[in-house]
N, C-alpha and C positions, 0 to 999 in steps of 0.2 A: 503492499498499500504505499502510494503516494503522500505524503504531507507538504500541501505548497500551500502558498496563499499567507492572508490573515482568518487567524481562527477565533472566534467570540466564547468567550467563557459568558451563558449564559447570566442574568441575575433574575431570580424566583421575585414576583410582585407579589408579596404581601398584603391583604387586608387591614384593617386596624385591628382587627379580631385575628390577625396572626394567620385567618385561612389563604390560601393559595388562591389569586385573582387566575382562573386561566386564561378568560375571553384577553386580558390587559398579555398575556405569558404571549399568545399564542399570535396577537398580533404584534408583539414587538418582535415576536420569530421570523414571521411575514417581512417588517420592516428591514431585519439584517440579511435577511436573503436578495429581497429587491433593492438593496443597494449593492449589493456584490461581496459577501462578507463570503469564504472559499469553505466555511466548513463552522461546525458549533461545539462547543464543549457541555455538556449536560452535566449536572450534581459536581461540579468544581467550584473551588472555595468561593469565588464572586456569587455563585450560585446557594452560598448556605448551606450547602450539605449537611454541613457538621450538626443542625439544630433541625434537620428532615426525616421523616418516617422514612424507612423502606421502601414502603407503596407510595409514599409521594415523591420518590426519587424515581422509581420505575414510571410511573404514572406519566412526570414532566416528560421523560424518555417518549416513552410512548404515544402523546401528543405532539409533539415535536416533530415525530418522525411521519405521522401521519400530515400533516402540516410539510414537512420539507420535500419528502419524498425523495426523489432521487436527485434532486436541484445542489446537495451542498450532505457535505462527510456531518458526518455524530459521530464524537468522539465521548465515552458515557466513562463517569468518574464513579471507583469502585473504593476512595478512601474511607476508611474509618478504623476506629481506635481497636475494633473485635475483626481478627482477618476473617473468621468463619462469618462475620455479615459481609468481609467484600467478596469472600466466594460467592455466597448467594445474589451477589449484586451482578460481579459477572454474568453466573448461571441465566439471569432475569435481562441483563441488556442484553445477552447475544438473541434472545427469545423476545426480543423488543422492538427491535429492528437498529440497536449499535453498530454502527461499521467498524468502530474501533474501541480501547478500553482504555483509561486513563489508569494507571498504577502507578502510588506513591509509597511513602514507607510508613509504615501504621505509627503514626506521633506516641512520645511517651515512654513507649517500651525498651526501646535504643538496641534493637537487636544488630547484630554483630553481619557482617557482608554474609558470611555463608547461611544464616536464619532467613537474612533480607531477600538473599535470590533464593531458597524454599516458599519463602513466599511469595515472592512473584511468580514465580512458575507453578503451583499451584492454582493460583488467580489464573493462569493462561490456561491451564488445564480444564480449568471448568467452563471455560465459553471457548477455547479455539478459534480466537479473532485476534486481526492483530494488536499492538500493544504500542501506546504511545506511555513510555514513563515520566515519572515527573520527580525532578530532584530538586529539593527546597530545605536542606539544611535550616533555615534560620525558625522554621515553623516546626518540620520534625522532628529536628536534635540530631541527624546521620544522613552522609552522604554518602551517592551513590556512586562507589569507587572500582576502580580498574577491575578488582576480585570480581565485586558483583556484576561488572556487565559483561566479565569472560565465563563467567558459572551462567547468566541466562541468556547468552546468544549460545547457549545449545538450541533451544529452540528459536525457529526463523517467524514467529510473531513477533519479536521483539525488534521493533524497525522504527521506531523514533524516539527521542527524551525532549522535554519540556525543563529546559535548565532555566534555573532561578536562584544558581546561589550566588550571583554577582561575583562571581571570582572568573576572572578575563583567563585565567592560565587553565582553567577546567573548559572553557569552551577552546583555547588550540588543541588539549589532550583528546577532545571527544572527534573532534572534526578534522584532526591528525591519524587518530589511530584507529577513532574508528567510526569511519566512514559509511560503514553499513545501519550503521545508526544513524539517521534523519536529525540533525540537532535542530529543536525548535525557541526561537528567543522564549523565554520566559522572565525575560529581567527588560522591562520596560526603557529605563533609560541606557539600556547599553545595546537596543536593536541594529542600532545604523553598526556597532562593532559582528553585530551578530550577520548581516549580509553583507558586511566585506570580507569575509571570512568564511562564507559561502554555505549562511543559511539560506533556508527556501519557504522557512515558513514562522510563523509570529501569533502567537498566544495571547493577545489582549484586551484586558477591561475594559480599555476605554474605546473601542469597537463597539460597546453598547450603545454609545451617544454620538462618536464620531467616527463611525464605518469608515466615509468615503476621505478621510483626511489619513486614517491608519494605512487605509487600501494605495493610498497615494504613494507613500514612505517605499511600500513596498513593491510597487510598481517600478521606482524611479531607479532603487538600487536591484531591484532581484530581472526586471523583465529590461528597465533600458540600460542598466549598468552605468546609469548616471550619478555618481557619485557627490559630485556638486549639489545638485539639486536636491537629492538625498540629503546632505548636510544641511540643506537649510529648511527644509522640511523638519530633519531632527531637533534642529535649534528651536524652533518655534513649537515644538512636542514639549519641550525640556520644564519650562515654567508646570505645564498642568500637570505631568509626573510630578516635579516637586511639592505638589498640593496632593495628590491622591496617595502618597505616601506618607504624609506627615499623620503626626497626632492618634493612629490610629483608627481614621477614617475612611478608609479605602472603599469598604463597599457601599457605604453611605453617602459618599463621592459619588461614585459609579452612577448610585439610583439616582439622586440628585441630575446628574446630568442628562441620564434619560427623561429624568420630569421637563426641562429645559427644551430637551428634544420636541416636546409634544406628546410623549405618551404616558400612561399608569406606570411606576414605578413602585410605588404603593413603599410600606415601611419597611424596615428590617427587624426580626426576632430578637428577643434579648438571647443575651445580655449585652448584645448591643441597642445604640440610640441614636436617634436623627440628630442631624447637623443642627446647627445653630443661626442664625441670622447672619453672624459675623462670614462663617465658614461656609454661608450660601451667596451672599454677595464675592468675596476671594472668588470662588467656580464659575460666577456667572462673569466677571470679568477675564480671566483667566482663560474659558470658553471661547467668547465673543473673540478676543484678542487673537486667539489661536484659529479659528476659520477664517477668520479675515485676513489673517498673513500667509495662509497657505493657497486660502482659494486666488490670492495676487499672485501667488510662486508660480501655480498652475497656468494660470491665465496670463504672465509672464512667458513662459516655456512654450506655451500652446502656439504661441503668437510668434514665438522665432522659431518655433517647426515650421509653421506655415507661410512661413517669410523664407524661409531656406528651401521649401519646394518649390515656392514661385519661379526659382532664382533657377 
């Protein structure tokens, strides 16, 4: 399986009573597909999987599949504290239309590399689907090291990794030593570096509300090989990334971004709380500036291309 382009880890719109608003959810998914994202990640951290029941997670996948059809890939998250729960999620993911699974380290338990590989391989056997690994040691406490990668590569299903460590040396290691595992950017402020080193996909929460702008960076770097244009787009995105990553309000900020874009994003489930007025004002200003700047960059480069074509 090839991972190419922009993959959106989809939010879950919750009503004030914490129930899922499936109408809003499907409206949002339709918007993402129409905007041109290449894949969806259902049941990721941005979707608040950790406060959702098993049945809710599977229903979110099933409903998304009905809407998406064959228009985009769907990666289904299997993350859980309990390895048995991950196995059941993998089984039900295969039954309900997942194209691939996302396999992360079980948080808190701090497994060895051997233990982690046995866990990942057991999930693989439960579903026999393509797998994107998820390396996020700041959240999970453990890195997916070379020993782990060597072990899981016994199965051909392990074909991608969302790399979110923030360690640029790991990016070099993955792309040089494990070219058979497609490296996907999972660290937003390093997207340009990932693309420069040959990555061809980006799992980015900001594409929930700025899909076209994220696609623009992917196209500039990967399809057009225009890194001057890519640097300008990336520079325009960095202020947003700083806002998203500050103060533990990432999901709330992404949801507010969706609200600003005109769709119902709902609230977050506890223990999280919504943004205050200052947070919202900051998001509004940053998003407004980003959209204006990137639109100007795209208009300018389009005009240059048109002029060259006439000559």
